[in-house]
C-alpha positions in Angstrom: -52.1 7.4 0.3 -49.8 8.1 3.3 -49.0 5.7 6.1 -49.9 7.1 9.5 -48.8 5.8 12.9 -51.1 6.7 15.8 -49.6 6.5 19.3 -52.2 7.0 22.1 -52.8 5.0 25.3 -56.6 5.4 25.2 -58.2 2.6 23.2 -61.3 4.6 22.3 -59.2 7.4 20.9 -57.1 5.0 18.9 -60.2 3.3 17.5 -61.8 6.7 16.6 -58.7 7.9 14.9 -58.2 4.7 12.9 -61.8 5.0 11.6 -61.4 8.6 10.7 -58.0 8.2 9.0 -59.0 5.1 7.1 -62.1 6.9 5.8 -59.7 9.6 4.5 -57.8 6.9 2.6 -54.8 6.6 4.8 -53.1 3.4 5.9 -53.1 3.3 9.8 -51.0 1.6 12.4 -51.6 1.8 16.1 -49.4 2.0 19.2 -50.6 2.1 22.8 -47.5 3.4 24.6 -44.2 5.1 23.9 -42.1 2.0 23.5 -44.5 0.4 21.1 -44.6 3.7 19.1 -40.8 3.6 18.7 -40.9 -0.1 17.8 -43.5 0.5 15.1 -41.5 3.5 13.8 -38.3 1.4 13.6 -40.2 -1.5 11.9 -41.6 0.7 9.2 -41.1 4.5 9.1 -44.5 6.1 8.7 -45.3 9.2 6.5 -46.7 10.9 9.6 -46.9 10.3 13.4 -49.8 11.3 15.5 -48.4 11.4 19.0 -50.1 11.6 22.4 -48.0 13.0 25.2 -49.2 11.4 28.4 -48.4 7.7 27.7 -46.7 4.9 29.7 -43.3 3.4 28.8 -42.0 6.8 27.5 -44.2 9.8 27.1 -44.7 11.6 23.8 -41.9 14.2 24.5 -39.4 11.3 25.0 -40.5 9.5 21.9 -40.1 12.7 19.8 -36.7 13.4 21.2 -35.5 9.9 20.4 -36.8 10.1 16.9 -35.4 13.5 16.2 -31.9 12.4 17.1 -31.7 10.6 13.7 -34.8 11.7 11.8 -35.4 15.4 11.8 -37.7 15.2 8.8 -40.5 12.9 10.0 -43.8 14.8 10.2 -45.2 14.7 13.7 -48.4 16.1 15.2 -49.0 16.1 18.9 -52.5 15.3 20.0 -52.8 16.0 23.7 -55.1 16.9 26.6 -52.2 19.2 27.7 -53.4 22.3 26.0 -51.9 25.3 27.7 -49.8 27.8 25.7 -46.7 26.6 27.6 -47.5 23.0 26.6 -48.0 23.9 23.0 -44.8 25.9 22.9 -42.8 23.1 24.4 -44.2 20.6 21.9 -43.3 22.8 19.0 -39.9 23.6 20.4 -39.1 19.9 20.7 -39.6 19.5 17.0 -43.3 18.7 16.3 -44.8 20.1 13.1 -48.1 20.9 14.7 -49.9 20.6 18.0 -53.7 20.0 18.4 -55.2 20.0 22.0 -57.8 17.4 22.9 -60.7 17.4 22.3 -60.3 18.4 18.7 -62.6 18.6 15.7 -62.1 15.7 13.2 -62.3 18.0 10.2 -59.6 20.3 11.7 -57.4 17.3 12.4 -57.8 16.1 8.8 -56.9 19.5 7.5 -53.8 19.7 9.7 -52.7 16.3 8.5 -53.1 17.3 4.9 -51.1 20.5 5.5 -48.3 18.8 7.3 -48.0 16.1 4.6 -48.0 18.8 1.9 -45.1 20.6 3.6 -43.2 17.4 4.0 -43.7 16.5 0.3 -42.5 20.0 -0.8 -39.4 19.8 1.5 -38.5 16.3 0.2 -38.6 17.5 -3.4 -36.5 20.6 -2.8 -32.8 20.4 -3.7 -30.7 18.9 -0.9 -28.7 21.3 1.2 -25.0 21.4 0.4 -24.1 20.6 4.0 -26.6 19.1 6.5 -24.8 20.8 9.4 -25.5 24.2 7.9 -23.3 27.2 7.2 -20.0 28.2 8.9 -20.4 30.7 11.8 -18.2 32.8 14.0 -17.3 32.5 17.7 -15.5 35.7 18.5 -12.4 35.7 16.3 -12.8 32.0 15.4 -14.6 30.6 12.5 -16.4 27.3 12.9 -16.0 25.3 9.7 -19.2 23.3 9.6 -18.1 21.1 6.7 -14.9 19.9 8.3 -15.8 20.3 12.0 -12.9 22.6 12.6 -12.3 25.7 14.7 -10.2 28.1 12.7 -8.4 31.0 14.4 -7.7 34.4 13.0 -4.1 33.3 12.0 -5.3 30.1 10.4 -4.6 27.8 13.4 -7.1 24.9 13.4 -8.5 22.7 16.1 -10.8 19.8 15.5 -14.2 19.7 17.0 -16.3 16.7 18.1 -19.8 16.6 16.9 -21.1 17.4 20.4 -18.7 20.3 20.7 -19.9 21.6 17.3 -23.5 21.2 18.3 -23.0 22.9 21.6 -21.3 25.9 20.0 -24.1 26.1 17.4 -26.8 26.1 20.1 -25.1 28.7 22.2 -24.4 31.1 19.3 -27.8 30.8 17.8 -29.2 32.0 21.2 -26.5 34.6 21.9 -27.2 36.6 25.0 -29.7 34.0 26.4 -29.1 31.4 29.1 -29.1 27.9 27.7 -29.8 25.4 30.5 -27.5 22.5 31.1 -30.5 20.2 30.9 -31.4 21.6 27.5 -27.9 20.9 26.2 -27.8 17.5 27.8 -31.0 16.3 26.1 -30.1 17.8 22.7 -26.6 16.4 22.7 -27.0 13.1 24.5 -30.7 12.3 24.4 -33.3 12.0 27.2 -31.7 8.9 28.7 -28.8 11.1 29.9 -31.0 13.3 32.1 -29.4 14.0 35.4 -25.8 13.7 34.3 -25.1 17.4 33.5 -21.4 17.0 34.3 -20.8 15.7 30.8 -22.1 19.1 29.5 -19.6 20.9 31.7 -16.8 18.8 30.3 -17.7 19.8 26.7 -17.7 23.4 27.7 -14.3 22.9 29.4 -12.8 21.5 26.2 -14.3 24.2 24.1 -12.9 26.9 26.3 -9.4 25.4 26.0 -9.7 25.4 22.2 -11.1 29.0 22.0 -8.2 30.6 23.9 -9.0 34.3 24.4 -12.5 33.8 23.1 -13.3 31.4 25.9 -14.5 34.3 28.0 -17.4 34.7 25.6 -19.0 31.5 27.1 -20.2 32.6 30.5 -21.2 30.3 33.3 -24.6 31.1 34.8 -24.6 29.7 38.3 -27.0 26.8 38.9 -28.5 27.2 35.4 -26.3 26.8 32.4 -24.3 28.9 29.9 -24.6 32.0 27.9 -22.7 33.1 24.8 -21.8 36.8 24.6 -21.1 38.0 21.1 
């Protein structure tokens, strides 16, 4: 059976979850805060992570962001007393596979776990994608070569892209016409520890505009907010 890591700062909840999961046949490991959860994850990658949000020494959001930097496939279910639609949307947007507000029904949780594990098993058995960075895409008259991390102009002129420049362009074009906050780009490109230093985002945009030439105007600055790509 699957190995499940439970991260929750409430002892009674950890104990109850351990009993429930072991009765279902799972191997269970426990963590009482965010740092311990990351340490357990690094020591032995679980098959699934049940993750509380409001924990000391890194909250659940920070733990998930750290894990997702290098492990986009780990199945994660948030279990949290924060149950508003906005909280649930944020948790899913950050990369969790499911979100169950507390208090929850034990049978519902068991069903959610089975469903997430089934999806993970199906995904792992599917043929690997040809390129983990995805397909090429266009930025105005430029083509972004995802395999080679190159910006290719209409006349074939090429400019190399750093991984962060590539990721920034991908994020902006996927949300064309929408404002992408500097803080959002900062966390996605540098991780949660970089929060507050949005000037590094501005530097990436500056470099991209130089490489894009006439297409640089497609990346608009939204004052005191972030950037918007106009197709």
